[in-house]
DSSP file (Angstrom, degrees, kcal/mol; ACC not computed):
  #  RESIDUE AA STRUCTURE BP1 BP2  ACC     N-H-->O    O-->H-N    N-H-->O    O-->H-N    TCO  KAPPA ALPHA  PHI   PSI    X-CA   Y-CA   Z-CA
    1    1 A M    >         0   0    0      0, 0.0     3,-1.4     0, 0.0     2,-0.0   0.000 360.0 360.0 360.0 136.0 -192.3   75.7   -9.3
    2    2 A P  T 3   +     0   0    0      0, 0.0     3,-0.1     0, 0.0     0, 0.0  -0.348 360.0  24.2 -63.8 144.0 -192.2   79.4   -8.5
    3    3 A G  T 3  S+     0   0    0      1,-0.3     2,-0.4    -2,-0.0     0, 0.0   0.246  89.4 122.1  87.8 -13.7 -193.7   81.7  -11.1
    4    4 A L    <   -     0   0    0     -3,-1.4     2,-0.4     1,-0.0    -1,-0.3  -0.677  60.0-131.7 -85.1 135.8 -196.0   79.0  -12.7
    5    5 A R        -     0   0    0     -2,-0.4     2,-0.3    -3,-0.1    -1,-0.0  -0.698  21.5-118.3 -86.2 134.2 -199.6   79.9  -12.7
    6    6 A K        -     0   0    0     -2,-0.4     2,-0.6     1,-0.1    -1,-0.1  -0.528  25.4-140.7 -71.4 133.2 -202.0   77.2  -11.5
    7    7 A Y        -     0   0    0     -2,-0.3     2,-0.5     2,-0.0    -1,-0.1  -0.862  12.2-158.3-100.7 123.9 -204.4   76.1  -14.2
    8    8 A N        -     0   0    0     -2,-0.6     2,-1.0     3,-0.0     3,-0.2  -0.890   7.8-150.1-103.6 124.3 -207.9   75.4  -13.1
    9    9 A I        +     0   0    0     -2,-0.5     4,-0.2     1,-0.2    -2,-0.0  -0.815  38.3 147.1 -92.1 103.9 -210.1   73.1  -15.2
   10   10 A L     >  +     0   0    0     -2,-1.0     4,-2.5     2,-0.1     5,-0.2   0.623  46.4  83.0-109.2 -20.4 -213.5   74.5  -14.6
   11   11 A S  H  > S+     0   0    0      1,-0.2     4,-3.0     2,-0.2     5,-0.3   0.839  87.5  54.5 -63.4 -35.1 -215.3   74.0  -17.8
   12   12 A E  H  > S+     0   0    0      2,-0.2     4,-2.4     1,-0.2    -1,-0.2   0.941 113.4  41.3 -65.0 -45.7 -216.3   70.3  -17.3
   13   13 A Q  H  > S+     0   0    0     -4,-0.2     4,-2.5     2,-0.2     5,-0.2   0.920 116.2  51.8 -63.7 -43.3 -218.0   71.0  -14.0
   14   14 A Y  H  X S+     0   0    0     -4,-2.5     4,-1.9     2,-0.2    -2,-0.2   0.939 114.3  40.9 -58.3 -52.2 -219.5   74.2  -15.5
   15   15 A V  H  X S+     0   0    0     -4,-3.0     4,-2.8     2,-0.2     5,-0.2   0.928 115.0  50.8 -65.3 -46.9 -221.0   72.4  -18.5
   16   16 A T  H  X S+     0   0    0     -4,-2.4     4,-2.3    -5,-0.3    -1,-0.2   0.900 110.1  49.7 -61.3 -42.3 -222.1   69.3  -16.6
   17   17 A E  H  X S+     0   0    0     -4,-2.5     4,-1.3    -5,-0.2    -1,-0.2   0.919 113.2  46.4 -62.6 -43.9 -224.0   71.4  -14.0
   18   18 A W  H  X S+     0   0    0     -4,-1.9     4,-1.8    -5,-0.2     3,-0.2   0.914 111.9  50.8 -65.8 -43.1 -225.7   73.4  -16.7
   19   19 A L  H  X S+     0   0    0     -4,-2.8     4,-2.8     1,-0.2    -2,-0.2   0.911 107.4  53.7 -60.1 -43.2 -226.7   70.3  -18.7
   20   20 A A  H  < S+     0   0    0     -4,-2.3    -1,-0.2     1,-0.2    -2,-0.2   0.819 113.2  43.3 -63.6 -31.1 -228.1   68.6  -15.6
   21   21 A M  H  < S+     0   0    0     -4,-1.3    -1,-0.2    -3,-0.2    -2,-0.2   0.795 122.2  37.9 -80.8 -29.4 -230.4   71.6  -15.0
   22   22 A K  H  < S+     0   0    0     -4,-1.8    -2,-0.2    -5,-0.1    -3,-0.2   0.796 112.0  43.4 -96.8 -33.0 -231.4   72.2  -18.6
   23   23 A Y  S  < S-     0   0    0     -4,-2.8     3,-0.1    -5,-0.2     5,-0.1  -0.833  82.4 -98.8-124.1 153.5 -231.9   68.7  -20.2
   24   24 A P    >   -     0   0    0      0, 0.0     3,-1.7     0, 0.0     4,-0.3  -0.347  52.5 -92.0 -65.0 148.4 -233.4   65.4  -19.4
   25   25 A V  T 3  S+     0   0    0      1,-0.2    -5,-0.0     2,-0.1    -6,-0.0  -0.332 111.9  27.4 -58.5 139.1 -231.1   62.7  -18.1
   26   26 A G  T 3  S+     0   0    0      2,-0.2    -1,-0.2    -3,-0.1    40,-0.1   0.351  97.9  89.6  90.4  -5.8 -229.9   60.5  -20.9
   27   27 A T  S <  S+     0   0    0     -3,-1.7    39,-3.0    38,-0.1     2,-0.3   0.601  83.1  53.7 -96.4 -12.0 -230.1   63.1  -23.7
   28   28 A W  E     -A   65   0A   0     -4,-0.3     2,-0.3    37,-0.2    -2,-0.2  -0.869  51.9-177.6-128.5 156.8 -226.6   64.5  -23.3
   29   29 A Q  E     -A   64   0A   0     35,-2.0    35,-2.5    -2,-0.3     2,-0.3  -0.979  19.6-134.0-144.7 153.4 -223.0   63.5  -23.2
   30   30 A T  E    S+A   63   0A   0     -2,-0.3    33,-0.3    33,-0.2    32,-0.2  -0.724  76.1  21.0-110.9 160.0 -219.8   65.5  -22.7
   31   31 A N  E    S-     0   0A   0     31,-1.9     2,-0.5    -2,-0.3    -1,-0.2   0.947  77.7-178.9  51.9  60.2 -216.5   65.6  -24.5
   32   32 A V  E     -A   61   0A   0     29,-1.5    29,-2.5    -3,-0.2     2,-0.3  -0.795  22.4-135.4 -98.7 124.7 -217.8   64.1  -27.7
   33   33 A Q  E     -A   60   0A   0     -2,-0.5     2,-0.3    27,-0.3    27,-0.2  -0.584  23.4-166.2 -77.6 137.4 -215.5   63.5  -30.6
   34   34 A L        +     0   0    0     25,-2.6    61,-0.1    -2,-0.3     2,-0.1  -0.935  42.1  33.5-126.0 149.2 -216.8   64.6  -34.0
   35   35 A G  S    S-     0   0    0     59,-0.5     2,-0.3    -2,-0.3    63,-0.1  -0.311  73.3 -96.9  99.8 173.4 -215.6   63.9  -37.5
   36   36 A E        -     0   0    0     -2,-0.1     2,-0.3    62,-0.1    -2,-0.0  -0.952  31.3-108.6-129.9 148.6 -214.0   60.8  -39.0
   37   37 A L        -     0   0    0     -2,-0.3     2,-0.9     1,-0.1     3,-0.1  -0.602  25.8-138.8 -75.9 137.6 -210.4   60.0  -39.7
   38   38 A D        +     0   0    0     -2,-0.3     3,-0.4     1,-0.1    -1,-0.1  -0.839  33.7 162.3 -99.2 100.4 -209.4   60.1  -43.4
   39   39 A T    >   +     0   0    0     -2,-0.9     3,-1.5     1,-0.2    -1,-0.1   0.391  48.8  97.3 -97.7   3.0 -207.2   57.2  -44.0
   40   40 A S  T 3  S+     0   0    0      1,-0.3    -1,-0.2    -3,-0.1     5,-0.0   0.746  81.4  53.8 -65.5 -22.8 -207.6   57.2  -47.8
   41   41 A Q  T 3  S+     0   0    0     -3,-0.4    -1,-0.3     3,-0.0     2,-0.2   0.475  83.1 109.9 -92.5  -1.2 -204.3   59.1  -48.2
   42   42 A Y    <   -     0   0    0     -3,-1.5     3,-0.1     1,-0.1    -3,-0.0  -0.513  65.5-142.1 -74.2 141.0 -202.2   56.6  -46.2
   43   43 A F  S    S+     0   0    0      1,-0.2     2,-0.5    -2,-0.2    -1,-0.1   0.912  95.5  31.1 -67.0 -43.6 -199.7   54.5  -48.2
   44   44 A V  S    S-     0   0    0     -3,-0.0    -1,-0.2     0, 0.0    -3,-0.0  -0.975  96.4-117.7-117.1 127.0 -200.4   51.6  -45.9
   45   45 A Q        -     0   0    0     -2,-0.5    -5,-0.1    -3,-0.1     2,-0.0  -0.430  33.8-121.9 -65.6 131.2 -203.9   51.2  -44.5
   46   46 A P        -     0   0    0      0, 0.0    -1,-0.1     0, 0.0     2,-0.1  -0.326  21.7-114.2 -72.2 154.8 -203.8   51.4  -40.6
   47   47 A T     >  -     0   0    0      1,-0.1     4,-2.3    -2,-0.0     5,-0.2  -0.328  33.4-101.2 -77.6 168.9 -205.1   48.6  -38.5
   48   48 A D  H  > S+     0   0    0      1,-0.2     4,-2.4     2,-0.2     5,-0.1   0.883 124.9  51.7 -59.9 -38.6 -208.1   49.1  -36.2
   49   49 A S  H  > S+     0   0    0      2,-0.2     4,-1.6     1,-0.2    -1,-0.2   0.859 108.7  50.6 -69.6 -33.2 -205.8   49.5  -33.2
   50   50 A E  H  > S+     0   0    0      2,-0.2     4,-1.0     1,-0.2    -2,-0.2   0.887 110.9  49.0 -68.6 -38.8 -203.7   52.2  -35.0
   51   51 A I  H >X S+     0   0    0     -4,-2.3     4,-0.8     1,-0.2     3,-0.7   0.926 109.4  52.1 -64.7 -43.6 -206.9   54.1  -35.9
   52   52 A A  H >< S+     0   0    0     -4,-2.4     3,-0.6     1,-0.2    -1,-0.2   0.859 105.8  55.8 -59.7 -35.5 -208.0   53.9  -32.3
   53   53 A A  H 3< S+     0   0    0     -4,-1.6    -1,-0.2     1,-0.2    -2,-0.2   0.767 107.7  48.4 -70.0 -25.0 -204.7   55.3  -31.2
   54   54 A T  H X< S+     0   0    0     -4,-1.0     3,-2.0    -3,-0.7    -1,-0.2   0.568  84.4  92.5 -92.0  -8.6 -205.1   58.4  -33.4
   55   55 A K  G X<  +     0   0    0     -4,-0.8     3,-2.5    -3,-0.6    -1,-0.2   0.791  68.4  74.0 -57.4 -30.6 -208.7   59.2  -32.3
   56   56 A P  G 3  S+     0   0    0      0, 0.0    -1,-0.3     0, 0.0    -2,-0.1   0.710  89.6  62.6 -58.8 -13.8 -207.5   61.6  -29.5
   57   57 A W  G <  S+     0   0    0     -3,-2.0    -2,-0.2     2,-0.1     3,-0.1   0.450  78.7 105.4 -90.7   0.0 -206.7   64.0  -32.4
   58   58 A L  S <  S-     0   0    0     -3,-2.5   -23,-0.1    -4,-0.1   -21,-0.0  -0.547  86.4 -96.2 -74.3 145.6 -210.3   64.3  -33.5
   59   59 A P        -     0   0    0      0, 0.0   -25,-2.6     0, 0.0     2,-0.4  -0.304  40.9-154.5 -60.1 147.4 -212.1   67.5  -32.5
   60   60 A E  E     -A   33   0A   0    -27,-0.2   -27,-0.3    -3,-0.1     2,-0.2  -0.972   2.9-149.7-134.1 117.1 -214.1   67.2  -29.3
   61   61 A C  E     -A   32   0A   0    -29,-2.5   -29,-1.5    -2,-0.4   -30,-0.2  -0.502  24.0-122.1 -81.7 155.7 -217.1   69.4  -28.4
   62   62 A D  E    S-     0   0A   0     12,-0.7   -31,-1.9     1,-0.2     2,-0.3   0.889  88.7  -3.9 -64.3 -39.2 -217.8   70.1  -24.7
   63   63 A A  E     -AB  30  74A   0     11,-1.7    11,-2.6   -33,-0.3     2,-0.4  -0.996  53.5-160.0-156.7 151.4 -221.3   68.6  -25.0
   64   64 A L  E     -AB  29  73A   0    -35,-2.5   -35,-2.0    -2,-0.3     2,-0.5  -0.999  10.6-166.5-132.4 128.6 -223.8   67.1  -27.4
   65   65 A V  E     -AB  28  72A   0      7,-3.0     7,-2.7    -2,-0.4     2,-0.7  -0.971   3.1-162.8-118.7 124.7 -227.5   66.9  -26.7
   66   66 A I  E     + B   0  71A   0    -39,-3.0     5,-0.2    -2,-0.5    -2,-0.0  -0.918  15.9 176.2-111.1 110.2 -229.7   64.6  -28.8
   67   67 A L        -     0   0    0      3,-2.6     3,-0.1    -2,-0.7    -2,-0.0  -0.608  45.2-101.4-104.5 166.3 -233.4   65.5  -28.4
   68   68 A P  S    S+     0   0    0      0, 0.0     3,-0.1     0, 0.0    -1,-0.1   0.848 119.5  23.6 -57.8 -34.2 -236.3   64.0  -30.3
   69   69 A D  S    S+     0   0    0      1,-0.2     2,-0.3    38,-0.1    -3,-0.0   0.480 128.1  12.2-115.7  -3.2 -236.6   66.9  -32.7
   70   70 A E        -     0   0    0     37,-0.2    -3,-2.6    -3,-0.1     2,-0.4  -0.988  60.2-122.8-163.2 169.9 -233.1   68.6  -32.7
   71   71 A V  E     -Bc  66 109A   0     37,-2.6    39,-3.4    -2,-0.3     2,-0.5  -0.962  18.9-157.1-120.9 136.6 -229.5   68.3  -31.7
   72   72 A H  E     -Bc  65 110A   0     -7,-2.7    -7,-3.0    -2,-0.4     2,-0.5  -0.961   2.0-164.7-115.6 131.1 -227.6   70.8  -29.5
   73   73 A I  E     -Bc  64 111A   0     37,-2.7    39,-3.0    -2,-0.5     2,-0.4  -0.970  14.7-163.4-113.3 124.6 -223.9   71.2  -29.7
   74   74 A I  E     -Bc  63 112A   0    -11,-2.6   -11,-1.7    -2,-0.5   -12,-0.7  -0.898  15.2-179.8-117.4 136.0 -222.5   73.2  -26.7
   75   75 A E  E     - c   0 113A   0     37,-2.2    39,-2.4    -2,-0.4     2,-0.3  -1.000  22.1-137.6-129.7 131.6 -219.1   74.8  -26.2
   76   76 A A  E     - c   0 114A   0     -2,-0.4     2,-0.4    37,-0.2    39,-0.2  -0.673  15.8-174.0 -91.5 142.3 -218.2   76.6  -23.0
   77   77 A K        +     0   0    0     37,-3.0    40,-0.5    -2,-0.3     4,-0.0  -0.814  16.4 159.8-134.5  91.0 -216.4   80.0  -22.9
   78   78 A I  S    S+     0   0    0     -2,-0.4     2,-0.2    37,-0.2    -1,-0.1   0.885  71.4  28.7 -82.2 -40.4 -215.6   80.9  -19.3
   79   79 A R  S    S-     0   0    0     37,-0.0     2,-0.7    36,-0.0    74,-0.1  -0.665 110.5 -73.7-110.1 170.9 -212.9   83.4  -20.2
   80   80 A D        +     0   0    0     72,-0.5     2,-0.3    -2,-0.2    -2,-0.1  -0.544  66.6 152.3 -68.1 112.1 -212.5   85.5  -23.3
   81   81 A D    >   -     0   0    0     -2,-0.7     3,-1.8     1,-0.1     4,-0.3  -0.813  27.7-170.0-145.6  96.7 -211.4   83.0  -25.9
   82   82 A R  T >> S+     0   0    0     -2,-0.3     3,-1.0     1,-0.3     4,-0.9   0.706  81.1  74.4 -65.4 -18.9 -212.4   83.9  -29.5
   83   83 A G  H 3> S+     0   0    0      1,-0.2     4,-2.4     2,-0.2    -1,-0.3   0.722  79.8  73.6 -65.3 -20.5 -211.3   80.4  -30.7
   84   84 A K  H <> S+     0   0    0     -3,-1.8     4,-2.3     1,-0.2    -1,-0.2   0.843  92.8  53.3 -63.6 -33.7 -214.5   79.0  -29.1
   85   85 A V  H <> S+     0   0    0     -3,-1.0     4,-2.2    -4,-0.3    -1,-0.2   0.935 109.8  47.3 -66.4 -46.2 -216.6   80.4  -31.9
   86   86 A E  H  X S+     0   0    0     -4,-0.9     4,-2.2     1,-0.2    -2,-0.2   0.914 111.9  51.1 -60.9 -43.2 -214.5   78.8  -34.5
   87   87 A Q  H  X S+     0   0    0     -4,-2.4     4,-2.7     1,-0.2    -1,-0.2   0.928 108.8  50.9 -60.0 -45.5 -214.6   75.5  -32.7
   88   88 A L  H  X S+     0   0    0     -4,-2.3     4,-2.1     1,-0.2    -1,-0.2   0.902 110.1  49.2 -61.5 -42.6 -218.4   75.6  -32.4
   89   89 A L  H  X S+     0   0    0     -4,-2.2     4,-1.8     1,-0.2    -1,-0.2   0.902 111.4  50.1 -63.5 -40.5 -218.8   76.3  -36.1
   90   90 A L  H  X S+     0   0    0     -4,-2.2     4,-2.8     2,-0.2    -2,-0.2   0.917 108.7  52.0 -63.1 -43.6 -216.5   73.4  -36.9
   91   91 A Y  H  X S+     0   0    0     -4,-2.7     4,-2.1     1,-0.2    -2,-0.2   0.900 107.9  51.7 -61.7 -40.6 -218.4   71.0  -34.6
   92   92 A G  H  X S+     0   0    0     -4,-2.1     4,-0.7     1,-0.2    -1,-0.2   0.893 112.5  46.5 -62.1 -39.1 -221.7   72.0  -36.3
   93   93 A F  H  < S+     0   0    0     -4,-1.8     3,-0.3     1,-0.2    -2,-0.2   0.913 115.0  45.9 -66.6 -44.5 -220.0   71.2  -39.7
   94   94 A L  H >< S+     0   0    0     -4,-2.8     3,-2.2     1,-0.2   -59,-0.5   0.763  95.1  74.9 -74.7 -26.0 -218.5   67.9  -38.5
   95   95 A F  H >< S+     0   0    0     -4,-2.1     3,-1.6     1,-0.3     6,-0.2   0.919  96.3  48.6 -54.5 -46.5 -221.7   66.6  -36.8
   96   96 A K  T 3< S+     0   0    0     -4,-0.7    -1,-0.3    -3,-0.3    -2,-0.1   0.268 111.7  52.3 -81.1  15.0 -223.4   65.7  -40.1
   97   97 A R  T <  S+     0   0    0     -3,-2.2     2,-0.7     0, 0.0    -1,-0.3   0.175  83.6 100.1-126.4  10.5 -220.2   63.9  -41.1
   98   98 A T    X   -     0   0    0     -3,-1.6     3,-2.0    -4,-0.2     4,-0.1  -0.888  63.2-152.6-103.5 111.4 -219.8   61.7  -38.1
   99   99 A Q  G >  S+     0   0    0     -2,-0.7     3,-2.0     1,-0.3     4,-0.2   0.805  88.7  62.6 -57.5 -36.4 -221.1   58.3  -38.9
  100  100 A R  G 3  S+     0   0    0      1,-0.3    -1,-0.3     2,-0.1     3,-0.2   0.676 107.5  46.0 -68.7 -12.3 -222.2   57.2  -35.4
  101  101 A F  G X  S+     0   0    0     -3,-2.0     3,-2.6    -6,-0.2     4,-0.3   0.205  76.6 117.3-107.9  14.0 -224.7   60.1  -35.5
  102  102 A R  G X   +     0   0    0     -3,-2.0     3,-1.6     1,-0.3     4,-0.3   0.832  68.1  61.0 -50.8 -40.0 -226.0   59.3  -38.9
  103  103 A Q  G 3  S+     0   0    0      1,-0.3    -1,-0.3    -4,-0.2     3,-0.1   0.605 107.6  47.0 -68.0  -8.7 -229.5   58.6  -37.7
  104  104 A H  G X  S+     0   0    0     -3,-2.6     3,-1.7     1,-0.1    -1,-0.3   0.336  79.3 100.1-111.0   3.9 -229.7   62.2  -36.4
  105  105 A W  T <  S+     0   0    0     -3,-1.6    -2,-0.1    -4,-0.3    -1,-0.1   0.758  76.3  61.6 -62.8 -24.9 -228.4   64.0  -39.5
  106  106 A N  T 3  S+     0   0    0     -4,-0.3    -1,-0.3    -3,-0.1    -2,-0.1   0.606  88.4  91.3 -78.1 -10.2 -232.0   64.9  -40.5
  107  107 A K  S <  S-     0   0    0     -3,-1.7   -37,-0.2     1,-0.1     2,-0.1  -0.564  87.7-104.1 -85.7 147.2 -232.5   67.0  -37.3
  108  108 A P        -     0   0    0      0, 0.0   -37,-2.6     0, 0.0     2,-0.5  -0.436  34.0-136.4 -64.8 144.7 -231.7   70.7  -37.1
  109  109 A V  E     -c   71   0A   0    -39,-0.2     2,-0.5    -2,-0.1   -37,-0.2  -0.915  13.1-160.1-108.6 126.4 -228.5   71.4  -35.2
  110  110 A K  E     -c   72   0A   0    -39,-3.4   -37,-2.7    -2,-0.5     2,-0.5  -0.926   7.7-149.7-107.2 123.6 -228.5   74.2  -32.7
  111  111 A L  E     -cd  73 131A   0     19,-0.9    21,-3.1    -2,-0.5     2,-0.5  -0.813  15.9-168.6 -93.8 128.2 -225.0   75.6  -31.8
  112  112 A I  E     -cd  74 132A   0    -39,-3.0   -37,-2.2    -2,-0.5     2,-0.7  -0.972  15.8-159.0-125.4 125.1 -224.9   77.0  -28.2
  113  113 A L  E     -cd  75 133A   0     19,-2.8    21,-2.6    -2,-0.5     2,-0.5  -0.905  17.1-157.4 -98.0 112.6 -222.1   79.1  -26.7
  114  114 A L  E     +cd  76 134A   0    -39,-2.4   -37,-3.0    -2,-0.7    21,-0.2  -0.813  28.1 149.1 -95.5 123.5 -222.4   78.7  -22.9
  115  115 A T  E     - d   0 135A   0     19,-2.6    21,-1.6    -2,-0.5   -37,-0.2  -0.997  51.3-148.8-153.8 150.8 -220.7   81.5  -21.0
  116  116 A P  S    S+     0   0    0      0, 0.0     2,-0.3     0, 0.0   -38,-0.1   0.541  79.5  92.9 -91.7  -9.2 -220.9   83.6  -17.8
  117  117 A M  S    S-     0   0    0    -40,-0.5     2,-0.2   -38,-0.1    37,-0.2  -0.654  83.3-115.3 -91.2 136.0 -219.5   86.7  -19.7
  118  118 A Q  B     -e  154   0B   0     35,-0.5    37,-1.5    -2,-0.3    40,-0.1  -0.494  19.9-161.2 -64.8 133.4 -221.7   89.3  -21.4
  119  119 A Q    >   -     0   0    0      1,-0.2     3,-1.8    -2,-0.2     4,-0.2   0.537  20.9-172.4 -94.2  -9.9 -221.2   89.1  -25.1
  120  120 A G  T >   -     0   0    0      1,-0.3     3,-1.6     2,-0.2     4,-0.3  -0.204  67.1  -8.5  55.7-138.4 -222.6   92.6  -25.6
  121  121 A N  T >> S+     0   0    0     37,-3.0     3,-1.1     1,-0.3     4,-0.9   0.696 125.0  75.9 -66.5 -18.8 -223.1   93.6  -29.3
  122  122 A L  H <> S+     0   0    0     -3,-1.8     4,-3.0     1,-0.2    -1,-0.3   0.772  79.0  73.6 -62.9 -23.6 -221.2   90.4  -30.4
  123  123 A E  H <> S+     0   0    0     -3,-1.6     4,-2.6    -4,-0.2    -1,-0.2   0.871  92.9  53.3 -60.2 -35.7 -224.3   88.4  -29.5
  124  124 A K  H <> S+     0   0    0     -3,-1.1     4,-1.8    -4,-0.3    -1,-0.2   0.921 110.9  46.3 -62.4 -43.6 -226.0   89.8  -32.7
  125  125 A W  H  X S+     0   0    0     -4,-0.9     4,-1.0     2,-0.2    -2,-0.2   0.920 111.7  50.7 -64.9 -44.4 -223.0   88.7  -34.8
  126  126 A L  H ><>S+     0   0    0     -4,-3.0     5,-2.5     1,-0.2     3,-0.8   0.919 109.4  51.4 -59.7 -43.9 -223.0   85.3  -33.1
  127  127 A N  H ><5S+     0   0    0     -4,-2.6     3,-1.6     1,-0.2    -1,-0.2   0.875 104.2  57.5 -60.1 -37.8 -226.7   84.9  -33.8
  128  128 A S  H 3<5S+     0   0    0     -4,-1.8    -1,-0.2     1,-0.3    -2,-0.2   0.750 104.9  52.4 -66.2 -22.3 -226.1   85.8  -37.5
  129  129 A L  T <<5S-     0   0    0     -4,-1.0    -1,-0.3    -3,-0.8    -2,-0.2   0.430 126.6-102.4 -88.9  -1.0 -223.7   82.8  -37.5
  130  130 A G  T < 5S+     0   0    0     -3,-1.6   -19,-0.9     1,-0.3     2,-0.5   0.674  79.4 135.3  88.2  18.5 -226.4   80.5  -36.1
  131  131 A I  E   < -d  111   0A   0     -5,-2.5     2,-0.4    -6,-0.2    -1,-0.3  -0.885  42.1-153.7-106.4 128.3 -225.0   80.5  -32.6
  132  132 A T  E     -d  112   0A   0    -21,-3.1   -19,-2.8    -2,-0.5     2,-0.5  -0.821  13.0-139.0 -95.8 137.0 -227.2   80.9  -29.6
  133  133 A V  E     -d  113   0A   0     -2,-0.4     2,-0.5   -21,-0.2   -19,-0.2  -0.861  16.1-168.5 -98.9 127.2 -225.6   82.4  -26.5
  134  134 A A  E     -d  114   0A   0    -21,-2.6   -19,-2.6    -2,-0.5     2,-0.5  -0.969   9.9-149.9-114.2 126.8 -226.7   80.8  -23.1
  135  135 A Y  E     +d  115   0A   0     -2,-0.5     2,-0.3   -21,-0.2   -21,-0.1  -0.821  23.8 162.0-100.8 133.3 -225.7   82.7  -20.0
  136  136 A Y        +     0   0    0    -21,-1.6   -19,-0.1    -2,-0.5  -118,-0.1  -0.923   9.4 173.9-150.5 122.6 -225.0   80.8  -16.8
  137  137 A T        -     0   0    0     -2,-0.3     5,-0.1   -21,-0.1     2,-0.0  -0.774  14.6-164.6-131.5  87.6 -223.1   82.1  -13.8
  138  138 A P    >>  -     0   0    0      0, 0.0     3,-1.5     0, 0.0     4,-0.6  -0.370  31.1-115.4 -69.9 153.7 -223.1   79.8  -10.8
  139  139 A A  H >> S+     0   0    0      1,-0.3     3,-1.1     2,-0.2     4,-0.5   0.854 113.5  60.5 -57.3 -37.8 -222.1   81.2   -7.4
  140  140 A W  H 34 S+     0   0    0      1,-0.2     4,-0.5     2,-0.2    -1,-0.3   0.709 101.0  55.5 -66.8 -18.2 -219.0   78.9   -7.2
  141  141 A L  H <> S+     0   0    0     -3,-1.5     4,-2.5     1,-0.2    -1,-0.2   0.676  86.6  79.5 -86.4 -18.2 -217.6   80.5  -10.4
  142  142 A L  H <X S+     0   0    0     -3,-1.1     4,-2.2    -4,-0.6    -1,-0.2   0.860  88.9  54.5 -60.2 -38.0 -217.8   84.0   -9.1
  143  143 A D  H  X S+     0   0    0     -4,-0.5     4,-0.6    -3,-0.2    -1,-0.2   0.931 111.0  45.4 -61.6 -45.6 -214.5   83.6   -7.1
  144  144 A Y  H >4 S+     0   0    0     -4,-0.5     3,-1.3     1,-0.2     4,-0.5   0.933 112.3  50.6 -62.6 -46.8 -212.6   82.5  -10.2
  145  145 A L  H >< S+     0   0    0     -4,-2.5     3,-1.2     1,-0.3    -1,-0.2   0.852 103.6  60.4 -61.5 -34.2 -214.1   85.3  -12.3
  146  146 A G  H 3< S+     0   0    0     -4,-2.2    -1,-0.3     1,-0.2    -2,-0.2   0.688 101.8  54.1 -66.6 -18.2 -213.1   87.8   -9.7
  147  147 A K  T << S+     0   0    0     -3,-1.3    -1,-0.2    -4,-0.6    -2,-0.2   0.525  89.3  97.5 -92.6  -7.7 -209.4   86.8  -10.1
  148  148 A L  S <  S-     0   0    0     -3,-1.2     5,-0.1    -4,-0.5     2,-0.0  -0.496  87.6 -98.2 -80.6 149.7 -209.4   87.4  -13.9
  149  149 A P    >   -     0   0    0      0, 0.0     3,-2.4     0, 0.0     4,-0.2  -0.403  37.7-114.6 -60.3 144.6 -208.1   90.6  -15.4
  150  150 A K  G >  S+     0   0    0      1,-0.3     3,-1.8     2,-0.2     4,-0.4   0.810 113.7  64.8 -55.2 -32.6 -211.0   92.9  -16.2
  151  151 A R  G 3  S+     0   0    0      1,-0.3     3,-0.4     2,-0.2    -1,-0.3   0.719  99.3  54.4 -65.5 -18.8 -210.4   92.6  -20.0
  152  152 A Q  G <  S+     0   0    0     -3,-2.4   -72,-0.5     1,-0.2    -1,-0.3   0.398  91.9  73.1 -94.3   4.0 -211.2   88.9  -19.8
  153  153 A L  S <  S+     0   0    0     -3,-1.8   -35,-0.5    -4,-0.2     2,-0.4   0.582  99.6  43.8 -93.3 -10.5 -214.6   89.5  -18.2
  154  154 A R  B    S-e  118   0B   0     -4,-0.4   -35,-0.2    -3,-0.4   -74,-0.1  -0.977  97.5-100.3-129.0 146.3 -216.2   90.8  -21.4
  155  155 A A    >   -     0   0    0    -37,-1.5     3,-2.3    -2,-0.4     4,-0.2  -0.399  45.3-102.2 -63.9 136.9 -215.8   89.3  -24.8
  156  156 A A  T 3  S+     0   0    0      1,-0.3    -1,-0.1     2,-0.1   -75,-0.0  -0.413 111.5  20.1 -59.0 130.3 -213.3   91.2  -27.0
  157  157 A G  T >  S+     0   0    0     -2,-0.1     3,-1.6    -3,-0.1    -1,-0.3   0.501  83.3 129.8  87.5   4.1 -215.3   93.3  -29.4
  158  158 A S  T <  S+     0   0    0     -3,-2.3   -37,-3.0     1,-0.3   -36,-0.2   0.720  73.8  48.0 -66.2 -19.1 -218.4   93.2  -27.2
  159  159 A A  T 3  S+     0   0    0     -4,-0.2    -1,-0.3   -39,-0.2   -39,-0.1   0.338  83.2 124.1-102.4   6.4 -218.8   97.0  -27.3
  160  160 A I    <   -     0   0    0     -3,-1.6     2,-0.5     1,-0.1   -39,-0.1  -0.329  67.9-112.4 -67.7 150.5 -218.3   97.4  -31.1
  161  161 A K              0   0    0      1,-0.1    -1,-0.1   -40,-0.0    -2,-0.1  -0.716 360.0 360.0 -83.9 125.6 -221.0   99.2  -33.0
  162  162 A L              0   0    0     -2,-0.5    -1,-0.1    -3,-0.0    -2,-0.0   0.392 360.0 360.0-109.0 360.0 -222.9   96.8  -35.3
């Protein structure tokens, strides 16, 4: 249709490529649902198949890495999207409430914002929230970044005085 902008899903390739370079095989997984459904408030308890049907509404982090001594939760931010910080904080909160990861609850959790964009002074603020910024700019992403409006190439607020 004329006038519609083509949407490119780049984050999965971006995250997977970075994970493969950074972590040992078998330690990471992508698109991981976190949290548990609260069915206690339902008038009629749902069946297992009804619960399975509602799982797509659970929050999903871009990647989860389980190492012997810690857990890394990764969220990619290719364009300026302030919601990614909120998502990452939520994922860190939900991880220790997700039963299938119970055996890893005793490990420290490291929150990582993966981005090709300079965060500028915001990086100090992100660090104060317990978020580590990892920068990765593969050559194949440069063409896409070159098509973005300049305001989306730096994080909003990256030049603020802290």
